[in-house]
N, C-alpha and C positions, 0 to 999 in steps of 0.2 A: 103258239105257246111252246116253250122248251120242255121236252120230256125229261123227267128226272131218271137218273140211272139207278140201278139196284143198290149201288154203293155210294149214293149221293152224300150220305151223312159222313162218310169216311173221307170225303174230298177236303183237302187242306184249305182252310179259309185264311184270309189275311190276318184277323186277330190271333188265330192259332199260330200262324207263321211268325208274327211279331213276338208272341210269347216264347216260342222256341228260340228265336234270336236273342231275346233278353236272357233266357236261361243260359245260352251259350256264352254270352258276354259276362254274366255273373260268375259262371264256373271258371272260365279261363282268364277273364280280365283281372280277377282278384289275385292272380299269380304274378302280376307284373305291375311295377310302379309307373311305368311309362308306356303310353300307347302312341301309335301313329296310324293315320288312315291314308291309303293311296286313293287319290281322287283324280279322275280324268275328265269330269264334266258330263259323261254319258249317263244314261238312265240308271244303270245298276250301281255305279259308284255314287251317284247323287242320292239314290235311295239309301245306300249304306250310311253316308255321312250325315244325312238329315235324321235318319232313324237313331243313330248313336247320340246325336245332339239332343233329340227329343227325350230319349230314355234317361240321359243325364239330367236334363232340365227338370224332369218330373220325378226324379229320385228313384226310378225303377231299376237303375243299376248304379253302383258306386262309382264315382268319378276317380280316375287315376290321378297320380301326383302331377303328371303332365300329359297333354294331348296335343299332337302336332298333325295338322292336315297338310299333306304334300300334293299340290296340284301339278300334274305332269303337263306342262304347256309345250306341245310339240310345234306350235305356230302353224300347224296344218289342220286344225280343227275347223269345222264349219263356223263362219263368223258369229252367227247368233248363239251357237253352243258355247263359244268362247266367252261371249258377253254374259250368258247365263251362268257359267261357271264362276266368273268373277263376282257376280251378284250374290251367288250362294256363299262364297268366301266372306264377303262383306257381312252377310246375315249371320254367319257362324261367329265371326269375331264379336259382333254386337251382342249376341245372345249368350255365348259361352264364356267369354272372358270374365264376366262378373262371378261366375261359379268357380273360378280358379284363382289361386294366389298369383301375384305378379309374375309373368313369364311362364305360367303353367299352361296357358293355351296360346297357340300361335298357328298361323297359316304361312306356308312357303310356296312360292311359284318356282317350279323347277324346270329350267330350259336346257336344251343341249348346249354344249360348248359351241362357240361361234363357228368353228371350222366343220362341225358335224351337223349344223342346221341344214334343213332339206335343200334349199336352193344354193347355199354356199357349197355344200358337198357335191352337188351336180354341176353347177356352173363354174365354181372355183377350182375344183379338183378334176372335174371331167368324168366323174363316176356316172354311168347311165342311170336313168330312173329305175326304181326297183321293179322287179318282176317276180313271178312265182318261182322262178329258178334262181333268182338272185335277190332275195328279200332282205335287203340291208336296212330298210327303213325303221322297223321296230327296235332292233338293237341300238342303232345310232341315235334315233330321235327320242326314245323313251327309256329303254333299259339302262343304257350306260349312265345317263344323267341321274336317273332315280337311284341306281346303285351307289353313285358318288354321294348323293345327298343322304342316303341311308347310312353309309359309312361315317359321314360327318356327324349325323345325329347320334349314332352309337358312341362315338368318342365324347360327344357333349354329355350324354346321359351317364356314361361310365358303366353301363351294364346293358345286357340284352333286353330289348323291348318287345311289345306285342304289335305286330303289323296287321291292321284290318283291311281287307280287300272286298270288292264287290263281286268276286267270282261266284257264278251261279250255274247250277245244272241247267242244261237246255240252251246255254248261250252259244255253244259250238260243240260239235261231235268230238273233236280232238280233246277239248277241255273236259268233257264228260268222261272220256276214257281215263284221263289222268286222275280225276276225282275218284272214279271207281277203283282204280288201282290203289290209291292212297287209303281209301276207306277199308278195302279188303286187307291191306297190309297191317293197319294198326287197330282194326276193330271199331273204327269210328262210325257214327251214324250221321247221315246228312242232316237230319232234323236237329242235331246238336251242334251244327257248324262244322265246317271242314277245317280241322286243326292240323297244322304241320309243325312238328317239333324239330328244331335244329340242334346242332352241337352247341355245347356250352359257350364256346368262343364266337359263335356266329353273331351276326348283326341283330337278327330278330327271329322270333317264331311267328307263324302266320295263322290267322283265323279268318274264315269267310263266313260271317254271321248270317248272311242271307242266301247261303248256298242252296237251301231247300225251297226258296220262293219261286213260284211260277211267274211267268212274265206278266200275267194279269195282276198279280199282287204288286209288282213294281209300279205298273201304271196307276193302280188304285191308290197306292201309297203316295206317289208323287202328286196326285190330285188332292188327296186328303191333307198332305203336308202343307200344301199351298192354301187351300180354301179354309181349313180348320185350324192349322197351326201357324200359318203366317210365313212359311219358308217360300222363297221365290222359285218354286219347282214346276209350276203349271206350264211355263214357257217351254220346258223340255219336251213335254208331250206335243205341243204345237209344232215345235221344230222337227220332231220325228214324223209329223203328219199323222199322228195317232188318232184314229177314229174307230171306236169299238161299239158295235151294235149290241143291244141287250142280249146276254146269254151266250155271246160268242167269245172264244178265246182270242185275245189280242195278238196282233202280229208281233213276232219276236224280232223287232226291227233292230238293226245294228248300223252304226255309222263309222266311217273311217276318215282318212284324210280327204281334203278337198280334191275332187277329181282323181280318186284313188286309181292308180294304174294297174292294180292287181285284180280288178274285177271287170267283167264284160259290161256291166250296167251299173252306173253310179246311182242306185235307187235313192240313197239318202239325199243327194243333191237335187235329184229330179223332184222328189217330194217337197223339198224346201222351196224351190223356185216356183212350184205350182201354186204356192200360197201368195196372194197379191202383195202381202207385206214384204216378202223377200224376193219378189220377181226380179228386182234390179240386180240380183246376183247371177243372173242368167249367163253373162260372159264367162263365168267360171267353168261352164261346160266345155270351153275350148281347151282346158288344161289337159284332160285325159288324152284326146287325140294328139296333142302336142307331145306328150310323153311317149306315146307309141311311135310317133314319127321319128323322133331323134334316136330311137333304138335301131333304126335302119342302118345298113352298112355305110351309106354315103356320108353319114354324120360322125363316123367313128374311125378309130385306128384298128389295124390288124397286125397280129404277130405273124411272121413268116420266116421259116428257117431258124427258129430259136434253138440254141444249143445249151444243153445242161452243163453243169459244172464238171461232170466227168467226161465231157466231150461227145456224149450221145445226143441224138436228136430228141427234142422235147416231144412228148406224146401228143399234145394238143397243138397241132399246126393250124394256121389260118384262123385262129380264134379272134373274135371281135373283142375290142377293148374299150377304152375311154372315148369320150367325145373330143372331137378336134377343137382347136381354139376358135375357128370360124363358126362351128356349130354352136359353141357356147355363147359367142357374141350374138348370134342370130336368135337363139332361144331366150337369152336375157332380154332382148328387145321385145319378143313376143309376150313374155311374162309381165314385163313392166307395162306393156300396152293394155293387157287385160286388167291389171291393177288400176291403171289410170281411167279406163273405161268405166269400171264399177264405181270408183271413187267420185268421178264427175257426177254420175247420177245420184250417188249417195248424198253429196253436198246439196244438190238441188232439192232433195227430199228431206233433208235434215237428219239423215241416217249416219251411223258411224262409217268412216272411210275404210277401205280395204288395205291391209298391209300383208301382202305376200312376201315382199322383200323390203325390209326397213333400211334406213340410211346406213346403219352400221354394217348390215349384211351386204348392201350394195358396194360399199367401199372395200370390204374384204374380198368380194367376188372380183372386182376390177383389179385389186392388188394381186390376187392369185393368177388371174389371166395374164396380166402384164409380166409376171414372173415366169410364165409358161409352165405352170404347175400341172403335174400329172400324178396319177396314183403310183404307188410303189411298183417298180419293175417296168415302168413305161417312161419314155423321155421325149416323145413327140417325133422321133426320127422313124417311127414305124410306117408301114404302108397305109394308105387310106383303105377303109373297109370295102369300098366298091371297086378297087383296083384289081384287074385280072392278073393272077400270079401263077407261075408254073408250079406243078405239083412236086413236092419233095418226098421221095420214097423213104421207107424205114431205114435203108442202108445209107442214107444221106445223099444219094444221087438225085439228080433233077430230071423230071420228065418235061421236056420243052413243049411249047405249043406246037400243034401240027402246022399252023401257018404263022410265019414270022410277023405278018401284019395284022394279026388277030386283034 
């Protein structure tokens, strides 16, 4: 039996958390005619979008003049999470459109521009897979495309709108620090939602209505929203592999891209394929080792003896750069092989096939490789990364090898 703490009655419950969220939406929402919700398909944004829909449906908050749900589709989400997100969008359209005048509610799927999609950027342009020292994935796959769509929405609405997000304390230490600074600066309270006011000409002000929710509230809401309210959210808990014993605080699980190269252990994918229903996705475990492999020098080009515009020697000599054309062709073959392997089993099981690289992206990759495309300031004439090169000293002189036949 779980022992109650001295302050048990002060512990924030889900009903209390929901009421605080509703108060936050009533207070700040009434200041804006137009709302938008950032939706990624993960547990926090799914909780946010279904909570807002439920509060509007039941009249607990006043609906805005327009509400737009923006689904950030990076094309790198775990396949069942992607399917789940699309199902939630379908449910939202069915349930919320009757509450708005024509055009007042809509959902939009926001994808990166073709040349900035994950595999096009790597295989077409030769940019190495992201790393913790070169983390280009979030800006290119999500931020740039979402900012573009928000700018477009701002022009359509003709005024600044309210952007709702699923940001929540406890999701990451770095994010907690940003929330703490914001709350300290403007006197806000987390229980009233994390509100960020922007300049008058900005695209939107931002509100995080579930910022105060504990992770157990998120899981409880997703189950309740499915079993009692009819939203297709139960699958999210299954995808995360969430199993909570009575009285225990649930795992604050997070998911990233398929085979995320930024982590040592892809716990989300491991949890997923451990479930019999998704075990056929096991070949996806080959992606992360592939990303690590092509970061090695033998697959890349290297700068050597680079001279600045003023004639001085560049500070970073021998730095590794983009993937060679041969490395890109080889990696493309490996990725397409993984895709074919999963899809073959999926067809036999009646499951959705896998699309790591679709036809449009494949055509663009092949076009860019044929054109010998490289990132800015690289042209393919550089040395291979595993080639032994003499050292260039700061004064521009060259330290030759000790042995000519080295």
